[in-house]
N, CA and C atoms of all chains as a GROMACS GRO file, in nm:
protein
  585
    1UNK      N    1   2.426   0.400   0.369
    1UNK     CA    2   2.424   0.339   0.266
    1UNK      C    3   2.381   0.451   0.160
    2UNK      N    4   2.249   0.471   0.196
    2UNK     CA    5   2.161   0.560   0.087
    2UNK      C    6   2.209   0.648   0.067
    3UNK      N    7   2.130   0.722  -0.029
    3UNK     CA    8   2.152   0.882  -0.047
    3UNK      C    9   2.251   0.953  -0.160
    4UNK      N   10   2.323   0.881  -0.201
    4UNK     CA   11   2.398   0.914  -0.312
    4UNK      C   12   2.309   0.925  -0.444
    5UNK      N   13   2.369   1.039  -0.535
    5UNK     CA   14   2.312   1.022  -0.665
    5UNK      C   15   2.387   1.002  -0.783
    6UNK      N   16   2.380   0.901  -0.857
    6UNK     CA   17   2.459   0.894  -0.956
    6UNK      C   18   2.420   0.943  -1.075
    7UNK      N   19   2.540   1.016  -1.155
    7UNK     CA   20   2.445   1.077  -1.257
    7UNK      C   21   2.555   1.019  -1.399
    8UNK      N   22   2.554   1.094  -1.532
    8UNK     CA   23   2.640   1.070  -1.640
    8UNK      C   24   2.766   1.051  -1.600
    9UNK      N   25   2.834   1.131  -1.527
    9UNK     CA   26   3.004   1.132  -1.499
    9UNK      C   27   3.003   0.993  -1.438
   10UNK      N   28   2.948   0.949  -1.352
   10UNK     CA   29   2.956   0.817  -1.311
   10UNK      C   30   2.963   0.678  -1.403
   11UNK      N   31   2.840   0.693  -1.450
   11UNK     CA   32   2.800   0.613  -1.559
   11UNK      C   33   2.910   0.591  -1.689
   12UNK      N   34   2.938   0.688  -1.742
   12UNK     CA   35   3.031   0.692  -1.810
   12UNK      C   36   3.190   0.657  -1.769
   13UNK      N   37   3.203   0.667  -1.666
   13UNK     CA   38   3.359   0.644  -1.595
   13UNK      C   39   3.320   0.476  -1.613
   14UNK      N   40   3.226   0.431  -1.549
   14UNK     CA   41   3.198   0.288  -1.538
   14UNK      C   42   3.228   0.210  -1.669
   15UNK      N   43   3.182   0.280  -1.780
   15UNK     CA   44   3.212   0.220  -1.935
   15UNK      C   45   3.359   0.236  -1.953
   16UNK      N   46   3.437   0.373  -1.912
   16UNK     CA   47   3.548   0.386  -1.960
   16UNK      C   48   3.617   0.275  -1.871
   17UNK      N   49   3.630   0.241  -1.762
   17UNK     CA   50   3.668   0.126  -1.674
   17UNK      C   51   3.674  -0.010  -1.735
   18UNK      N   52   3.547  -0.039  -1.777
   18UNK     CA   53   3.506  -0.139  -1.801
   18UNK      C   54   3.533  -0.189  -1.985
   19UNK      N   55   3.531  -0.101  -2.041
   19UNK     CA   56   3.563  -0.117  -2.184
   19UNK      C   57   3.698  -0.077  -2.276
   20UNK      N   58   3.734   0.027  -2.204
   20UNK     CA   59   3.898   0.100  -2.235
   20UNK      C   60   3.872   0.193  -2.348
   21UNK      N   61   3.779   0.251  -2.383
   21UNK     CA   62   3.774   0.362  -2.480
   21UNK      C   63   3.805   0.467  -2.424
   22UNK      N   64   3.812   0.557  -2.514
   22UNK     CA   65   3.857   0.705  -2.425
   22UNK      C   66   3.743   0.769  -2.338
   23UNK      N   67   3.780   0.837  -2.250
   23UNK     CA   68   3.664   0.876  -2.138
   23UNK      C   69   3.538   0.997  -2.248
   24UNK      N   70   3.588   1.058  -2.337
   24UNK     CA   71   3.490   1.100  -2.438
   24UNK      C   72   3.402   1.025  -2.485
   25UNK      N   73   3.459   0.911  -2.541
   25UNK     CA   74   3.397   0.830  -2.645
   25UNK      C   75   3.287   0.732  -2.545
   26UNK      N   76   3.339   0.726  -2.459
   26UNK     CA   77   3.214   0.686  -2.336
   26UNK      C   78   3.125   0.746  -2.303
   27UNK      N   79   3.118   0.876  -2.307
   27UNK     CA   80   3.019   0.946  -2.246
   27UNK      C   81   2.941   0.964  -2.386
   28UNK      N   82   2.976   0.989  -2.484
   28UNK     CA   83   2.925   0.997  -2.622
   28UNK      C   84   2.841   0.836  -2.638
   29UNK      N   85   2.887   0.730  -2.644
   29UNK     CA   86   2.807   0.626  -2.607
   29UNK      C   87   2.698   0.610  -2.503
   30UNK      N   88   2.754   0.653  -2.400
   30UNK     CA   89   2.626   0.655  -2.323
   30UNK      C   90   2.491   0.752  -2.382
   31UNK      N   91   2.541   0.878  -2.421
   31UNK     CA   92   2.450   0.915  -2.455
   31UNK      C   93   2.377   0.883  -2.584
   32UNK      N   94   2.437   0.802  -2.653
   32UNK     CA   95   2.386   0.778  -2.804
   32UNK      C   96   2.265   0.654  -2.740
   33UNK      N   97   2.313   0.555  -2.635
   33UNK     CA   98   2.203   0.472  -2.568
   33UNK      C   99   2.090   0.576  -2.517
   34UNK      N  100   2.091   0.661  -2.445
   34UNK     CA  101   1.983   0.745  -2.378
   34UNK      C  102   1.900   0.797  -2.489
   35UNK      N  103   1.974   0.874  -2.614
   35UNK     CA  104   1.918   0.940  -2.724
   35UNK      C  105   1.818   0.808  -2.807
   36UNK      N  106   1.907   0.676  -2.814
   36UNK     CA  107   1.804   0.598  -2.876
   36UNK      C  108   1.673   0.553  -2.835
   37UNK      N  109   1.720   0.523  -2.729
   37UNK     CA  110   1.582   0.495  -2.630
   37UNK      C  111   1.490   0.626  -2.634
   38UNK      N  112   1.506   0.715  -2.627
   38UNK     CA  113   1.409   0.863  -2.606
   38UNK      C  114   1.343   0.842  -2.756
   39UNK      N  115   1.407   0.812  -2.863
   39UNK     CA  116   1.371   0.889  -3.007
   39UNK      C  117   1.278   0.734  -3.062
   40UNK      N  118   1.294   0.600  -2.983
   40UNK     CA  119   1.217   0.484  -3.004
   40UNK      C  120   1.082   0.528  -2.940
   41UNK      N  121   1.099   0.561  -2.810
   41UNK     CA  122   0.991   0.579  -2.749
   41UNK      C  123   0.895   0.700  -2.809
   42UNK      N  124   0.974   0.799  -2.859
   42UNK     CA  125   0.913   0.935  -2.905
   42UNK      C  126   0.822   0.870  -3.018
   43UNK      N  127   0.866   0.770  -3.081
   43UNK     CA  128   0.804   0.716  -3.227
   43UNK      C  129   0.677   0.594  -3.173
   44UNK      N  130   0.672   0.584  -3.040
   44UNK     CA  131   0.562   0.537  -3.000
   44UNK      C  132   0.575   0.380  -2.972
   45UNK      N  133   0.727   0.320  -3.022
   45UNK     CA  134   0.761   0.200  -2.961
   45UNK      C  135   0.825   0.177  -2.846
   46UNK      N  136   0.808   0.042  -2.792
   46UNK     CA  137   0.832   0.027  -2.652
   46UNK      C  138   0.985  -0.017  -2.673
   47UNK      N  139   1.080  -0.018  -2.521
   47UNK     CA  140   1.163  -0.034  -2.514
   47UNK      C  141   1.211  -0.177  -2.420
   48UNK      N  142   1.255  -0.253  -2.437
   48UNK     CA  143   1.253  -0.368  -2.350
   48UNK      C  144   1.436  -0.412  -2.327
   49UNK      N  145   1.455  -0.411  -2.207
   49UNK     CA  146   1.586  -0.428  -2.185
   49UNK      C  147   1.568  -0.561  -2.090
   50UNK      N  148   1.658  -0.675  -2.135
   50UNK     CA  149   1.614  -0.799  -2.060
   50UNK      C  150   1.708  -0.785  -1.941
   51UNK      N  151   1.609  -0.803  -1.832
   51UNK     CA  152   1.702  -0.826  -1.663
   51UNK      C  153   1.713  -0.692  -1.622
   52UNK      N  154   1.646  -0.595  -1.668
   52UNK     CA  155   1.629  -0.485  -1.637
   52UNK      C  156   1.484  -0.378  -1.637
   53UNK      N  157   1.451  -0.386  -1.749
   53UNK     CA  158   1.319  -0.371  -1.715
   53UNK      C  159   1.268  -0.324  -1.854
   54UNK      N  160   1.138  -0.262  -1.874
   54UNK     CA  161   1.060  -0.221  -2.012
   54UNK      C  162   1.027  -0.082  -1.982
   55UNK      N  163   1.019   0.014  -2.113
   55UNK     CA  164   0.953   0.119  -2.097
   55UNK      C  165   0.882   0.116  -2.205
   56UNK      N  166   0.757   0.190  -2.194
   56UNK     CA  167   0.675   0.183  -2.297
   56UNK      C  168   0.593   0.329  -2.287
   57UNK      N  169   0.498   0.346  -2.407
   57UNK     CA  170   0.440   0.494  -2.374
   57UNK      C  171   0.261   0.453  -2.372
   58UNK      N  172   0.251   0.504  -2.296
   58UNK     CA  173   0.109   0.519  -2.254
   58UNK      C  174   0.005   0.636  -2.302
   59UNK      N  175  -0.115   0.615  -2.407
   59UNK     CA  176  -0.168   0.727  -2.402
   59UNK      C  177  -0.275   0.763  -2.304
   60UNK      N  178  -0.279   0.896  -2.249
   60UNK     CA  179  -0.373   0.926  -2.144
   60UNK      C  180  -0.491   1.023  -2.226
   61UNK      N  181  -0.599   0.961  -2.212
   61UNK     CA  182  -0.732   1.024  -2.260
   61UNK      C  183  -0.744   1.188  -2.180
   62UNK      N  184  -0.835   1.273  -2.263
   62UNK     CA  185  -0.842   1.444  -2.206
   62UNK      C  186  -0.955   1.382  -2.084
   63UNK      N  187  -0.945   1.486  -1.955
   63UNK     CA  188  -0.962   1.463  -1.831
   63UNK      C  189  -1.019   1.586  -1.788
   64UNK      N  190  -1.109   1.593  -1.687
   64UNK     CA  191  -1.091   1.752  -1.649
   64UNK      C  192  -1.006   1.748  -1.532
   65UNK      N  193  -0.941   1.838  -1.494
   65UNK     CA  194  -0.884   1.881  -1.389
   65UNK      C  195  -0.915   2.004  -1.305
   66UNK      N  196  -0.852   2.036  -1.206
   66UNK     CA  197  -0.915   2.156  -1.136
   66UNK      C  198  -0.767   2.217  -1.092
   67UNK      N  199  -0.768   2.322  -1.096
   67UNK     CA  200  -0.674   2.427  -1.044
   67UNK      C  201  -0.656   2.440  -0.898
   68UNK      N  202  -0.593   2.356  -0.796
   68UNK     CA  203  -0.619   2.347  -0.657
   68UNK      C  204  -0.618   2.447  -0.588
   69UNK      N  205  -0.554   2.553  -0.646
   69UNK     CA  206  -0.579   2.703  -0.590
   69UNK      C  207  -0.688   2.761  -0.601
   70UNK      N  208  -0.729   2.785  -0.756
   70UNK     CA  209  -0.843   2.864  -0.756
   70UNK      C  210  -1.014   2.764  -0.769
   71UNK      N  211  -0.959   2.645  -0.742
   71UNK     CA  212  -1.093   2.548  -0.784
   71UNK      C  213  -1.130   2.549  -0.887
   72UNK      N  214  -1.069   2.645  -0.991
   72UNK     CA  215  -1.130   2.651  -1.121
   72UNK      C  216  -1.108   2.513  -1.202
   73UNK      N  217  -1.209   2.464  -1.296
   73UNK     CA  218  -1.223   2.352  -1.368
   73UNK      C  219  -1.133   2.374  -1.503
   74UNK      N  220  -1.030   2.306  -1.540
   74UNK     CA  221  -0.935   2.330  -1.650
   74UNK      C  222  -0.935   2.189  -1.722
   75UNK      N  223  -0.952   2.164  -1.856
   75UNK     CA  224  -0.908   2.063  -1.921
   75UNK      C  225  -0.780   2.013  -1.937
   76UNK      N  226  -0.764   1.895  -1.939
   76UNK     CA  227  -0.625   1.812  -1.919
   76UNK      C  228  -0.623   1.760  -2.023
   77UNK      N  229  -0.582   1.815  -2.112
   77UNK     CA  230  -0.513   1.770  -2.264
   77UNK      C  231  -0.515   1.623  -2.276
   78UNK      N  232  -0.542   1.520  -2.374
   78UNK     CA  233  -0.500   1.391  -2.411
   78UNK      C  234  -0.341   1.412  -2.416
   79UNK      N  235  -0.266   1.314  -2.374
   79UNK     CA  236  -0.108   1.334  -2.350
   79UNK      C  237  -0.060   1.186  -2.357
   80UNK      N  238   0.062   1.167  -2.378
   80UNK     CA  239   0.160   1.062  -2.376
   80UNK      C  240   0.251   1.066  -2.244
   81UNK      N  241   0.223   0.936  -2.173
   81UNK     CA  242   0.346   0.916  -2.055
   81UNK      C  243   0.428   0.795  -2.052
   82UNK      N  244   0.505   0.829  -2.036
   82UNK     CA  245   0.637   0.719  -2.024
   82UNK      C  246   0.605   0.609  -1.863
   83UNK      N  247   0.607   0.495  -1.890
   83UNK     CA  248   0.578   0.392  -1.782
   83UNK      C  249   0.696   0.296  -1.776
   84UNK      N  250   0.744   0.295  -1.667
   84UNK     CA  251   0.897   0.205  -1.653
   84UNK      C  252   0.832   0.090  -1.584
   85UNK      N  253   0.872  -0.050  -1.667
   85UNK     CA  254   0.847  -0.171  -1.573
   85UNK      C  255   0.934  -0.262  -1.534
   86UNK      N  256   1.003  -0.210  -1.438
   86UNK     CA  257   1.142  -0.294  -1.360
   86UNK      C  258   1.076  -0.463  -1.438
   87UNK      N  259   1.196  -0.522  -1.430
   87UNK     CA  260   1.185  -0.669  -1.473
   87UNK      C  261   1.182  -0.747  -1.314
   88UNK      N  262   1.153  -0.857  -1.316
   88UNK     CA  263   1.120  -0.958  -1.213
   88UNK      C  264   1.286  -0.953  -1.133
   89UNK      N  265   1.376  -0.953  -1.236
   89UNK     CA  266   1.526  -0.946  -1.144
   89UNK      C  267   1.559  -0.825  -1.102
   90UNK      N  268   1.525  -0.753  -1.133
   90UNK     CA  269   1.555  -0.587  -1.095
   90UNK      C  270   1.494  -0.600  -0.962
   91UNK      N  271   1.330  -0.623  -0.977
   91UNK     CA  272   1.250  -0.578  -0.851
   91UNK      C  273   1.310  -0.667  -0.727
   92UNK      N  274   1.340  -0.807  -0.772
   92UNK     CA  275   1.373  -0.914  -0.656
   92UNK      C  276   1.514  -0.871  -0.588
   93UNK      N  277   1.612  -0.800  -0.687
   93UNK     CA  278   1.747  -0.777  -0.626
   93UNK      C  279   1.733  -0.654  -0.548
   94UNK      N  280   1.626  -0.565  -0.560
   94UNK     CA  281   1.605  -0.435  -0.488
   94UNK      C  282   1.538  -0.467  -0.348
   95UNK      N  283   1.416  -0.561  -0.406
   95UNK     CA  284   1.312  -0.563  -0.261
   95UNK      C  285   1.389  -0.613  -0.157
   96UNK      N  286   1.507  -0.697  -0.144
   96UNK     CA  287   1.544  -0.750   0.006
   96UNK      C  288   1.714  -0.679  -0.034
   97UNK      N  289   1.748  -0.580  -0.110
   97UNK     CA  290   1.855  -0.522  -0.055
   97UNK      C  291   1.835  -0.442   0.056
   98UNK      N  292   1.957  -0.433   0.143
   98UNK     CA  293   1.966  -0.359   0.320
   98UNK      C  294   1.826  -0.379   0.360
   99UNK      N  295   1.868  -0.303   0.481
   99UNK     CA  296   1.744  -0.320   0.588
   99UNK      C  297   1.698  -0.182   0.610
  100UNK      N  298   1.827  -0.069   0.611
  100UNK     CA  299   1.787   0.071   0.622
  100UNK      C  300   1.661   0.098   0.556
  101UNK      N  301   1.568   0.172   0.650
  101UNK     CA  302   1.443   0.237   0.526
  101UNK      C  303   1.524   0.362   0.482
  102UNK      N  304   1.464   0.399   0.383
  102UNK     CA  305   1.500   0.514   0.302
  102UNK      C  306   1.438   0.629   0.332
  103UNK      N  307   1.485   0.721   0.406
  103UNK     CA  308   1.416   0.854   0.432
  103UNK      C  309   1.347   0.918   0.345
  104UNK      N  310   1.170  -0.206  -2.932
  104UNK     CA  311   1.338  -0.215  -2.956
  104UNK      C  312   1.372  -0.338  -2.821
  105UNK      N  313   1.437  -0.428  -2.849
  105UNK     CA  314   1.519  -0.485  -2.777
  105UNK      C  315   1.624  -0.467  -2.716
  106UNK      N  316   1.707  -0.489  -2.607
  106UNK     CA  317   1.858  -0.481  -2.553
  106UNK      C  318   1.930  -0.519  -2.676
  107UNK      N  319   1.881  -0.654  -2.775
  107UNK     CA  320   1.979  -0.684  -2.874
  107UNK      C  321   1.972  -0.609  -3.042
  108UNK      N  322   1.857  -0.539  -3.006
  108UNK     CA  323   1.846  -0.430  -3.132
  108UNK      C  324   1.912  -0.295  -3.115
  109UNK      N  325   1.909  -0.249  -2.970
  109UNK     CA  326   1.971  -0.145  -2.923
  109UNK      C  327   2.137  -0.156  -2.955
  110UNK      N  328   2.188  -0.297  -2.934
  110UNK     CA  329   2.318  -0.329  -2.939
  110UNK      C  330   2.392  -0.322  -3.074
  111UNK      N  331   2.283  -0.324  -3.146
  111UNK     CA  332   2.283  -0.382  -3.319
  111UNK      C  333   2.304  -0.228  -3.369
  112UNK      N  334   2.178  -0.183  -3.331
  112UNK     CA  335   2.197  -0.046  -3.394
  112UNK      C  336   2.306   0.040  -3.363
  113UNK      N  337   2.382   0.045  -3.219
  113UNK     CA  338   2.498   0.121  -3.189
  113UNK      C  339   2.617   0.051  -3.286
  114UNK      N  340   2.616  -0.058  -3.282
  114UNK     CA  341   2.738  -0.115  -3.360
  114UNK      C  342   2.725  -0.064  -3.484
  115UNK      N  343   2.613  -0.033  -3.559
  115UNK     CA  344   2.589   0.000  -3.679
  115UNK      C  345   2.676   0.154  -3.690
  116UNK      N  346   2.632   0.200  -3.581
  116UNK     CA  347   2.693   0.363  -3.613
  116UNK      C  348   2.823   0.374  -3.557
  117UNK      N  349   2.853   0.276  -3.493
  117UNK     CA  350   2.999   0.304  -3.444
  117UNK      C  351   3.090   0.201  -3.494
  118UNK      N  352   3.117   0.180  -3.647
  118UNK     CA  353   3.189   0.055  -3.713
  118UNK      C  354   3.349   0.036  -3.662
  119UNK      N  355   3.357   0.102  -3.626
  119UNK     CA  356   3.494   0.105  -3.580
  119UNK      C  357   3.533   0.052  -3.457
  120UNK      N  358   3.397  -0.007  -3.368
  120UNK     CA  359   3.403  -0.081  -3.239
  120UNK      C  360   3.357  -0.227  -3.240
  121UNK      N  361   3.432  -0.275  -3.152
  121UNK     CA  362   3.376  -0.436  -3.191
  121UNK      C  363   3.220  -0.457  -3.149
  122UNK      N  364   3.136  -0.554  -3.201
  122UNK     CA  365   3.024  -0.569  -3.141
  122UNK      C  366   3.032  -0.604  -3.008
  123UNK      N  367   3.111  -0.670  -2.948
  123UNK     CA  368   3.154  -0.732  -2.862
  123UNK      C  369   3.156  -0.621  -2.740
  124UNK      N  370   3.263  -0.502  -2.763
  124UNK     CA  371   3.272  -0.407  -2.707
  124UNK      C  372   3.132  -0.324  -2.683
  125UNK      N  373   3.042  -0.322  -2.800
  125UNK     CA  374   2.910  -0.232  -2.768
  125UNK      C  375   2.837  -0.300  -2.697
  126UNK      N  376   2.835  -0.427  -2.670
  126UNK     CA  377   2.762  -0.495  -2.604
  126UNK      C  378   2.766  -0.474  -2.420
  127UNK      N  379   2.907  -0.502  -2.432
  127UNK     CA  380   2.954  -0.448  -2.295
  127UNK      C  381   2.936  -0.295  -2.250
  128UNK      N  382   2.939  -0.213  -2.358
  128UNK     CA  383   2.894  -0.073  -2.296
  128UNK      C  384   2.764  -0.093  -2.250
  129UNK      N  385   2.669  -0.159  -2.344
  129UNK     CA  386   2.522  -0.173  -2.303
  129UNK      C  387   2.490  -0.206  -2.156
  130UNK      N  388   2.522  -0.372  -2.182
  130UNK     CA  389   2.542  -0.398  -2.027
  130UNK      C  390   2.604  -0.364  -1.919
  131UNK      N  391   2.689  -0.273  -1.927
  131UNK     CA  392   2.764  -0.185  -1.811
  131UNK      C  393   2.712  -0.089  -1.759
  132UNK      N  394   2.629  -0.010  -1.869
  132UNK     CA  395   2.520   0.101  -1.819
  132UNK      C  396   2.392   0.020  -1.736
  133UNK      N  397   2.355  -0.033  -1.766
  133UNK     CA  398   2.235  -0.079  -1.708
  133UNK      C  399   2.256  -0.193  -1.588
  134UNK      N  400   2.378  -0.248  -1.578
  134UNK     CA  401   2.428  -0.331  -1.436
  134UNK      C  402   2.459  -0.212  -1.336
  135UNK      N  403   2.519  -0.058  -1.395
  135UNK     CA  404   2.533   0.022  -1.293
  135UNK      C  405   2.423   0.062  -1.235
  136UNK      N  406   2.327   0.097  -1.333
  136UNK     CA  407   2.208   0.150  -1.271
  136UNK      C  408   2.142   0.076  -1.162
  137UNK      N  409   2.118  -0.085  -1.216
  137UNK     CA  410   2.106  -0.160  -1.124
  137UNK      C  411   2.158  -0.191  -0.977
  138UNK      N  412   2.291  -0.160  -0.993
  138UNK     CA  413   2.383  -0.176  -0.849
  138UNK      C  414   2.384  -0.061  -0.764
  139UNK      N  415   2.327   0.048  -0.837
  139UNK     CA  416   2.328   0.206  -0.771
  139UNK      C  417   2.208   0.181  -0.707
  140UNK      N  418   2.096   0.151  -0.767
  140UNK     CA  419   1.954   0.111  -0.682
  140UNK      C  420   1.943   0.008  -0.619
  141UNK      N  421   2.038  -0.089  -0.581
  141UNK     CA  422   2.035  -0.199  -0.507
  141UNK      C  423   2.123  -0.154  -0.354
  142UNK      N  424   2.205  -0.040  -0.415
  142UNK     CA  425   2.305  -0.010  -0.298
  142UNK      C  426   2.185   0.121  -0.229
  143UNK      N  427   2.054   0.147  -0.280
  143UNK     CA  428   1.981   0.252  -0.236
  143UNK      C  429   2.006   0.399  -0.300
  144UNK      N  430   2.102   0.417  -0.396
  144UNK     CA  431   2.141   0.526  -0.455
  144UNK      C  432   2.033   0.590  -0.524
  145UNK      N  433   2.025   0.697  -0.621
  145UNK     CA  434   1.952   0.712  -0.712
  145UNK      C  435   2.046   0.771  -0.828
  146UNK      N  436   1.933   0.714  -0.946
  146UNK     CA  437   2.061   0.773  -1.032
  146UNK      C  438   1.958   0.869  -1.142
  147UNK      N  439   2.044   0.984  -1.166
  147UNK     CA  440   1.978   1.104  -1.223
  147UNK      C  441   2.018   1.118  -1.374
  148UNK      N  442   1.950   1.103  -1.478
  148UNK     CA  443   1.976   1.115  -1.591
  148UNK      C  444   1.926   1.224  -1.661
  149UNK      N  445   1.981   1.352  -1.647
  149UNK     CA  446   1.880   1.497  -1.684
  149UNK      C  447   1.848   1.490  -1.823
  150UNK      N  448   1.747   1.534  -1.868
  150UNK     CA  449   1.660   1.503  -1.984
  150UNK      C  450   1.592   1.394  -2.029
  151UNK      N  451   1.604   1.267  -1.936
  151UNK     CA  452   1.606   1.160  -1.991
  151UNK      C  453   1.511   1.092  -1.849
  152UNK      N  454   1.566   1.123  -1.741
  152UNK     CA  455   1.483   1.062  -1.618
  152UNK      C  456   1.540   1.006  -1.503
  153UNK      N  457   1.486   0.992  -1.410
  153UNK     CA  458   1.570   0.946  -1.266
  153UNK      C  459   1.507   0.820  -1.210
  154UNK      N  460   1.610   0.757  -1.175
  154UNK     CA  461   1.563   0.604  -1.091
  154UNK      C  462   1.601   0.614  -0.964
  155UNK      N  463   1.501   0.590  -0.899
  155UNK     CA  464   1.521   0.583  -0.764
  155UNK      C  465   1.460   0.463  -0.684
  156UNK      N  466   1.469   0.448  -0.542
  156UNK     CA  467   1.393   0.341  -0.501
  156UNK      C  468   1.321   0.412  -0.377
  157UNK      N  469   1.201   0.324  -0.381
  157UNK     CA  470   1.052   0.355  -0.285
  157UNK      C  471   1.064   0.248  -0.174
  158UNK      N  472   1.045   0.309  -0.055
  158UNK     CA  473   1.011   0.224   0.057
  158UNK      C  474   0.867   0.224   0.037
  159UNK      N  475   0.836   0.069   0.082
  159UNK     CA  476   0.720   0.010   0.090
  159UNK      C  477   0.702  -0.033   0.231
  160UNK      N  478   0.609   0.008   0.303
  160UNK     CA  479   0.591  -0.077   0.418
  160UNK      C  480   0.552  -0.236   0.420
  161UNK      N  481   0.564  -0.259   0.536
  161UNK     CA  482   0.486  -0.398   0.532
  161UNK      C  483   0.322  -0.361   0.582
  162UNK      N  484   0.287  -0.452   0.519
  162UNK     CA  485   0.096  -0.429   0.534
  162UNK      C  486   0.062  -0.575   0.533
  163UNK      N  487  -0.115  -0.564   0.555
  163UNK     CA  488  -0.151  -0.703   0.574
  163UNK      C  489  -0.252  -0.694   0.419
  164UNK      N  490  -0.197  -0.784   0.334
  164UNK     CA  491  -0.278  -0.798   0.218
  164UNK      C  492  -0.379  -0.904   0.246
  165UNK      N  493  -0.463  -0.943   0.101
  165UNK     CA  494  -0.545  -1.037   0.103
  165UNK      C  495  -0.514  -1.092  -0.017
  166UNK      N  496  -0.541  -1.270  -0.015
  166UNK     CA  497  -0.538  -1.340  -0.108
  166UNK      C  498  -0.676  -1.295  -0.207
  167UNK      N  499  -0.697  -1.251  -0.294
  167UNK     CA  500  -0.809  -1.229  -0.395
  167UNK      C  501  -0.894  -1.283  -0.400
  168UNK      N  502  -0.830  -1.443  -0.427
  168UNK     CA  503  -0.880  -1.566  -0.467
  168UNK      C  504  -0.970  -1.633  -0.292
  169UNK      N  505  -0.869  -1.612  -0.222
  169UNK     CA  506  -0.968  -1.677  -0.081
  169UNK      C  507  -1.001  -1.589   0.010
  170UNK      N  508  -0.957  -1.455  -0.014
  170UNK     CA  509  -1.002  -1.382   0.050
  170UNK      C  510  -0.940  -1.361   0.206
  171UNK      N  511  -0.834  -1.466   0.214
  171UNK     CA  512  -0.770  -1.496   0.337
  171UNK      C  513  -0.667  -1.377   0.344
  172UNK      N  514  -0.629  -1.301   0.495
  172UNK     CA  515  -0.538  -1.237   0.489
  172UNK      C  516  -0.387  -1.287   0.528
  173UNK      N  517  -0.299  -1.202   0.451
  173UNK     CA  518  -0.188  -1.238   0.454
  173UNK      C  519  -0.072  -1.146   0.486
  174UNK      N  520   0.029  -1.137   0.535
  174UNK     CA  521   0.109  -1.017   0.597
  174UNK      C  522   0.227  -1.020   0.472
  175UNK      N  523   0.210  -0.884   0.411
  175UNK     CA  524   0.330  -0.856   0.299
  175UNK      C  525   0.443  -0.766   0.361
  176UNK      N  526   0.536  -0.865   0.383
  176UNK     CA  527   0.678  -0.780   0.425
  176UNK      C  528   0.701  -0.688   0.381
  177UNK      N  529   0.775  -0.578   0.452
  177UNK     CA  530   0.831  -0.439   0.366
  177UNK      C  531   0.901  -0.426   0.280
  178UNK      N  532   0.944  -0.387   0.139
  178UNK     CA  533   1.024  -0.416   0.057
  178UNK      C  534   1.066  -0.284  -0.009
  179UNK      N  535   1.162  -0.284  -0.104
  179UNK     CA  536   1.203  -0.192  -0.185
  179UNK      C  537   1.148  -0.172  -0.325
  180UNK      N  538   1.096  -0.080  -0.378
  180UNK     CA  539   1.064  -0.096  -0.532
  180UNK      C  540   1.145   0.024  -0.591
  181UNK      N  541   1.216  -0.037  -0.711
  181UNK     CA  542   1.203   0.072  -0.810
  181UNK      C  543   1.132   0.134  -0.866
  182UNK      N  544   1.150   0.269  -0.917
  182UNK     CA  545   1.068   0.401  -0.953
  182UNK      C  546   1.151   0.474  -1.057
  183UNK      N  547   1.074   0.481  -1.174
  183UNK     CA  548   1.138   0.554  -1.230
  183UNK      C  549   1.051   0.692  -1.273
  184UNK      N  550   1.122   0.812  -1.283
  184UNK     CA  551   1.032   0.941  -1.294
  184UNK      C  552   1.066   1.006  -1.430
  185UNK      N  553   0.973   0.996  -1.528
  185UNK     CA  554   1.046   1.059  -1.685
  185UNK      C  555   1.070   1.230  -1.654
  186UNK      N  556   1.231   1.234  -1.755
  186UNK     CA  557   1.276   1.357  -1.758
  186UNK      C  558   1.150   1.470  -1.817
  187UNK      N  559   1.211   1.577  -1.779
  187UNK     CA  560   1.110   1.701  -1.826
  187UNK      C  561   1.110   1.680  -2.015
  188UNK      N  562   1.259   1.697  -2.076
  188UNK     CA  563   1.286   1.701  -2.212
  188UNK      C  564   1.216   1.562  -2.265
  189UNK      N  565   1.232   1.462  -2.207
  189UNK     CA  566   1.162   1.313  -2.291
  189UNK      C  567   1.009   1.320  -2.260
  190UNK      N  568   0.979   1.392  -2.155
  190UNK     CA  569   0.819   1.412  -2.175
  190UNK      C  570   0.766   1.497  -2.242
  191UNK      N  571   0.841   1.592  -2.277
  191UNK     CA  572   0.809   1.672  -2.397
  191UNK      C  573   0.792   1.640  -2.539
  192UNK      N  574   0.926   1.557  -2.552
  192UNK     CA  575   0.940   1.502  -2.668
  192UNK      C  576   0.840   1.378  -2.707
  193UNK      N  577   0.800   1.344  -2.582
  193UNK     CA  578   0.709   1.232  -2.656
  193UNK      C  579   0.559   1.306  -2.687
  194UNK      N  580   0.536   1.409  -2.635
  194UNK     CA  581   0.411   1.504  -2.664
  194UNK      C  582   0.435   1.609  -2.776
  195UNK      N  583   0.539   1.608  -2.837
  195UNK     CA  584   0.612   1.696  -2.940
  195UNK      C  585   0.585   1.817  -2.874
   0.00000   0.00000   0.00000
């Protein structure tokens, strides 16, 4: 059961099947959704999609890292990372889906 | 931004669409992603990120309040890895 990868084309195909816009327009709308989420996050605002999950931006402070190959110390600059927190609904839906372990 | 604000924005940008249809579009996208993950599939959206499911093995946990051990069953958890472009965009 596991192992398939879904991409933009399957998602926009699903939108096409569901709503009956043209394939092109369905693909454009999917892109608009992803772009709007990205822009909102880049502006520092979090995005909450009810019953799916929320995306938020976390600021990481500077710390000292190490080049694992040379052992040399290098500063890791402060940066922003995206955190996705799945909703309780999504978590429980996935938690007890199927029994084959994922390889 | 909430899901309804996202829908309102898209409806604004696409005045030729019914708000009802925009709602269905947004709902379909997230439902499809959730369904794929529930099947154990991975969803890869280049530039944005990838959703996948990770297996967590059964383990013996502890009730932090009482210190009592409890067994935690194996489960699957959703996981999101930010895409390269989006990661760069967050840091300009």
